[in-house]
Each structure stands twice: as C-alpha cells, then as structure tokens.
N, C-alpha and C positions, 0 to 999 in steps of 0.2 A: 504493500500500500504506500502511495506517495506521501511523504512527510512534508507538508507545507510549512510547519513550524520550523523544521530544520533548514529549509530554504530561506525563510525569513531571518533566522539567526545568522546564516552565512552572509546575507545581505547586510544585516546589522553589524556584523564583524567588519565587513569592508567599509561601511559608512563610518564606523568608529575609528578605523585607521586613517581615513580621509580627514575626519575631524581633528584627530591628534596632529597630523602633519600640518594642516592649514592653521590650526590653533597655535602650534609652536612657531610657525612662520610669523604670524601676527605678533605673538608674545615677544619674540626676539627683536623684531623691528621696533615695537613700542618701547621695550626696555632699553635698547641701544640708543634710541632717539631721546629718551628721558635722561640717560646718562650724559649725552652730549649737551643737552639743554642746561642741566644742573652743574656741568663741568665736573662730574664725578666719574672716576674710572669705571669702565664696564665691569671690572672685577668686583667692585663694591656692590653694584647693582645685582650682579650674579649671586653674591654672598647674601643679599638681603631680599629684594623684591622677587627675583626669579626663584631663589631657593624657597621662599615662603609660598609662592604660587604653586610650584611643582610639588611641595609637601602638603598642600591643602587636603588632598584625599586622605592621606595617612592621619592627619590631625583630626579630621572630622570623624573617621572610623574609630580611632583610639579614644577620643573624648566621649563619643556615644557609648562605647563599650565600658569605659570607666564609670560613667553615670549609672549604668545598669548593673555595675558590680561584676561584670564578666570580662575583665581585661587580662586574663591569665596569659594570653598569647601576645600581649603588647610588646614585650621585650623581644620575642622571637621575630615579630614583624619589623621592629626597628633594626635589629641586627641583620636580618635578611635583606632589608632594603639598602642598608649601608654597604653590605657586601656587593649587591648588584650594582650600586652606584659606582663604587671604586673599580670593580673588575670589568663589568659589561659596558657601562656608560662611557667611562674613559677609554676602555679598549675599543669600542665601536667608533668613538670620535677619532682615535688615532688611525683608524683604517681610511678615513676620508682626508685627514689633514694632520700634520705634526702638531701636537698639543704642547705649546710652550707653557711652563709652569712659573708663575710670578714668584720672585724671591720672597715676597711678603707672605705668600701662601705657604711656602716652605718653612719660613721662620715662625709664623704665627698660627695660621688656621689649621694646617695639617697636624702640627703637634697638639693643638687643643683637642682635636677630634680623637687622637690616640690616647691622650692623657685621660679624657673623660671616659673613654671605653675601658681603660685600665682601672679607673676608680670603680666603675660599675662592676667590673669583673671581680675586683678585690672584695667589695662590699657584699655583692649578691651571690658570688660563687666560690670565692677563695677558700673559705673554710671547708666546703665540700671537696674541692679539688685536692686538698692536702689531708683529707680525713682517712684515706685508705679505702674508701667505699666506691671509688671510681668504677671499678669493674664488677661490683656486686649490686649496683643500683640501676633500676630500669630507667630508660631515657625520659619517660613521662613522669617520673617521681619528683615531687616538689622538694627542692633541696635548699632554697634560699628565698629572699624577698627583697624587692626594691621598696624600701620603706618610705613613708610619707615625708620624713625629715630629709631624706636624700632627694626626693622630688622637689621640695622647696629650695634646697641648695642648687639643684640643677636650674630651676627657673630664675633664681637670683643671678647665677652665673650667666645665663642666657641674656638677661636684661643688661648686665654689665658689658657683655660682648657686643651687643647691638649699639649701645651708647658709645662705646669706644670706636666702633666702625664709623658712626656718624660724625663724631668729633674729628677723627683722623681724616675723613673725606673732606670736611670743611677746611681743615688746615692745609691740605694738599690738593687744591682743585686742578682739574685737567686744563691744559692750555687751549686757547681758542683754535678752532680749525676752520678751513674754508668750506667744509662740507655743509650743505644746506640743512637747516634745522627743521624738524617737524614742529608744528604748534603743540602746546602742552595738551590741549583737548584731544588731539589726534593720538598722541602718545598714550594717554590714559585709556582712550577708546580701544586702541589696539591691544593694550595689556589686558583690559577687562574681557573683551571679546575672545582674545586668544586663550585666556584662562578658562572661560566658560567652555570653549570648544575642547580644550585639553581635558578638563575634568569629565565632561559629558562623553567625549570620545573614549576616554579610558574606561569609564563605567560600561559603555556599550561593548567594548572589546572584551572586558572581563566577564560580563554576564553572558554574552553570546558564546564565548569560548568555553565557559563552564557547561553550557547546555550541549554544545557540540562534543565536548570531551565525555560527558556522561553518555551521550548517544553512541560514542565509540567504545564505551565500556571501561573508561578510566575510573579509578577509585577516588573517593573524596580526598584522601591523603595526598595522592599524586597530583590532583587538581590544585590543592592548596599550596603544595611545594613548588609548583611550576607556574600554572596560569595565573593564579591570584597573586602570588609573590611578584611575578614579572609585571602583571597588570597594574599594581599599585605604584610601580616604579616607571611605568611607561612615560609619564610626563617628563621626568628627569632625562630619560633616554632620548626621546624625540627632541626635546628642547635643546639639549646639549649637542646632539648630532647636527641639528639645523644651525645652531650657533657656530659650530666648527666649520660647516660648509660655507657659511656666510663670512668667515674670517673673524668672527667675534669670539676668539678663543678665550678671552678673559671671562666672558659670560659662561662659557662651557665649563672651565675648571672651577670658577666661582660657584656655579650652580651645583656641581657635584659635592665639593667640600662644604659649601653652605648648607645644602640639604642634609648632609650627614650630621652636621652640628645641630641643625634644627631638630632632626629626628631624635638625637640623643638628649638634648637639653630642654627643648620646648615640648615635643610630643610625649616623650617618656616622663618629663617633669610634670606636665599637666595630668597625665594618666595616673602616676603614682601619688600625686598630691590629692587627687579626688579619691583614689582607692589604691592601697598598696598592691604592687604587682608581684604575683607569684613567679618564681623562677624554677624551671625544671632542669634536669641534668643535661638534656640536649642543648639548652640555651647556654649553659656554662661552657660546653665545648665550642659552641658557635662563637661565643665572645672571644675565646682564646684564639680561634681561627681568624676572627676579624682583626685582632691586634696584630697577628703575624702578617696577614694580607696588607694591612695599613702600612706597616713598616716596609714591606716589600715594595709597594707602590711609591712610598716616600723615597726609597733608595733608587728606584727607576727615575724618579723626578729629579733627585739631587745630582745623579751621575752626569746628565747632560743639560739640566734645566729644562727638559722637555720629555714628552713621552712619544716615542716613535712607533711605527707600524709593527715591527717585530716584537716589541715589548707589549703592545696592545694585544697581539695574537696570543702571547703567553698568558696574559691576564684573562682573556676570554676562555682559554683552555682550563685555567685554574678554576674559574667559576663553574664550568661544566662539570669538572671533577668533584667540586664541592656539592653540587646538586645531586650527582650520582651517589656520593657518600651519604648524603642526607636521606635519600630514598632507601638505600640498602640498610641503614641502621634502624629504620622504622619497624 
C-alpha cells in the first residue's frame, strides 16, 4: 500500500534542508552587515549573536525539560552537541575553505571552553571515575549530579564572559572599510528571518527524519544518537559552512567556540539552576572524551593558526568513530 505520509515526510525533509540553507545565508549576511555597521569584529558577532541564535533550539528544549523536572539527558545533549560542533562543524568548514583561527580565540575562548568542561567533569564525575567502579557500573546508572550551586556559578561566569566581550569590542573597534553598509533594519530583518528559517528548518528535518528512520526500522536509541543529536546541531553546521564559503571565517570559528561556551555555561547553567541535572556513567566518559577532543582541536589550531582540509578529515573520522563507540556501548 502506498504510504502518502512517508512521501510527505520526505518532502518535509527536503523543505527543511532548503530552509536551513537559505536561513543560514540570510543569518550570515545580516550578522556580517551588523558587525561592519557597529565596527565590531565578525569574530565577536560569531561568539555572541550567531552563537546565541544557533543555540536557541538547545536552550528552548533544555529549559522546557528542566521546568518539567525531566532534564536527566541535558548534560549528554550539551556534551554531544559540543563534540559535533568541534569535530563535524569545523571539519566540514575546512573541506570548503582553510579555517584561520584568531589568536584571541586560542588564548581566551578555546581555553575557557576546556576549563569549564574540566570543572564539570571534576564536579559531576570525578569521584566516580576514580572510585574503582568504572567497569562494574552500567552506563545508564546515575553516578553524579550537576548541582544547583554549580548552575548558578556557570550563569554568573557566562554573564561575566559576555560583559567582557562587549567591553573589549568597544575598546577595539574595527577600522572603516569601503564596503557598502546595509541599513540596520535590513541587518536585523535578515538575522530574524534567517533565525526563524534555521530553527523551523531544523525542526522539520529532525521530525521528518525520525519518522523516516522509524519506517526503516531504526531503534529509538539509534535515532536519538544520530538524527536528533545531529539535528539539534544543524544550525551551527549550516551557518558555519555558509560563513566559511562566504569568506566570513571569523563568524565560522566564533560560532563554533561561542556555541560550545553557550551550551556549557548558559544552557547547562539554566537547566541545573531550575532543577539539578543527573549524570550517568556514559556522560562521564563522554566528558572525558570531549576534553581530549578539545585539546586535540586546540593543538591543530595552534600548530598553524588554522585548520586545514587534512586535519578536518581526521576530525570528521574521529566523530564517526565516537558515534560508533556510543552505539556499541548501549
């Protein structure tokens, strides 16, 4: 029997990808135009406006889950999203264009994301990791907690980080260029329309892909580990790739590092402040892997002050291996 719903879902999937691509195009143009008008480096716009916009789906989902008291997977979502951003988003960007990494990102933003991850790892899972129960505890077993006090500390740190970025941007404005400026209303219109298309397109892709996957016989666990995890990070992926192709590499690297800091400090901070977040054994291992991956990408960036295609391919292969590992351990 012909399945009309399946056909509609395939069409919705295609429409979702079109919305993502067009939305990212508008979003990058609007953000880059705003940066030029404000004489602010595109890196700062990437670390703030673009990072906040592309992290909006994760923030909405995590906040809703926290309010309902069912945010046990908040930490794994944040860790998984950060892993995808570092390995797949930057890896895919490097396939289209060499991704230069600003020295400020290397000295300030990258270390911040690694330090915050390490603090979370120490508070939420350090005791379990050195308890001798590593190989005797089921992956789904609760072994730690991101407490409310830590959530408040993360939020305070996030506010301080944003304030510092704004003050620093005002002290070091970008020099004037001969490039034609867009009116402020057009910049904001592009940003809002782009964000709406990105969020709507991402949701369309995730929901339609989930239906198609179920029709193909995939399990809920596999769908969650692949389609949903990738789907929530599609805004970062599409926005950064489009930015790289347009030569706005500052936006691309700023979006990735900024989104990771937003995920760790804002999203997890809000979630754990509303309701403490339970940590299972699998998340402890994932945090350790994220720290190793973050240091590896930092070393790639430091070596040549850029990420080249060969390094990007290695990063993509590492992400695929991590997903395979996550599937096999379930």
